[in-house]
N, C-alpha and C positions, 0 to 999 in steps of 0.2 A: 414786337410791340405789345405792350401790356393791353389787355382787353378793354379796361376802363378808358385808357387813353384813346384807343381806336374808336370806342363808342362816342367819346367827346368830339373827336375830330370829324367823324362821319356826321354827327348831329350839327356841328357848327358849319362845316363846309356845305352841308345839304340844306341850309336855310334858304327858303324860296327867295327872299329879298337879296341875299348875298349872291346866289346863283344868277338872279336877274341882272344884277350889276356886272357880274363877270361876263355874262352873255353879251351885254351891251358893249363892253370894252372889246370883246372879241370881234364883234361886228364892225367896230370902228378901227380894228387892227391896232389897238392900243396895248401892245404886248408888254411894254415896260410897266405900265400901271397894273396890268393883269398879273404879271409876275410878282410885283410888289405886294399886291393884295393877298395872293395865295401864299407866297413864300415868306413874307415878312409880317404883315399886319395880322392875318388870321392865325398863322402858325405860332407866332409869339403869344397871342392871346390864349390859344388853346393850351400851350405848354405852361403858361403862367397860372392858369386856373388849375391845371392838373397838379402842378407843383404845390400850390396852395392847398389843394384838396388832400394831398399827402402830408401836409404839415411841414413842408420844407421851404416855406416862404414863396414869394412870387418869383417866377422865372429862375428857379434854381439852376445854376450853371451846369452841374453834372447831368441833370435831367435834360436840360436844353440840348447839350451836345450829344447825348445818347439817343435822343428822340427826334431831333430836328428833321432829318431826312425822311423818316417814316411818316411823320405828320404831313410833310409837304407832299409826299407820294399820295396820301389819302386825298389831299386837296386837288391835285391834278387828275387823279382817277375820277373823282366826283365831277369835276369840271368836264372831262371828256365824256362821261356818261350823259351829262345834262345837255351838252352842246352837239354831241355826235361827232366831234372832231377826234381824230385818232391821236394817240400819244406821239406817234412819229411826226405828225403835223405840228403839234405843240412843241416838241423838242427841236424841230427845224426852226421854228420862229424864235425860240429862246436862244438857239445857237447864233442866229442872225443878230440878236441883241448883243451877245458877247463879242461878236466880231466887229460890230460897229463902234465899240469903245476904243 
């Protein structure tokens, strides 16, 4: 992952208000909404800004597909550090979402 993209992801996912909203969703066991905010809303916003900063328009497809998983990983890592939940606990809850479909 490019250092600038990592910095952007860490800064965005680390915003106090965002982490507070994620924490509330975790307390309420709202894993679908939590997943959506980390893996879709914020990840797309970060990659869009990064793409634009590089002069490659908003949400460049190549950048998106090359960076999507790394950006999401920063999001979940930040969430786990903030909440104290383990990544295994997060992955188990996300797996339950996939199985429920």
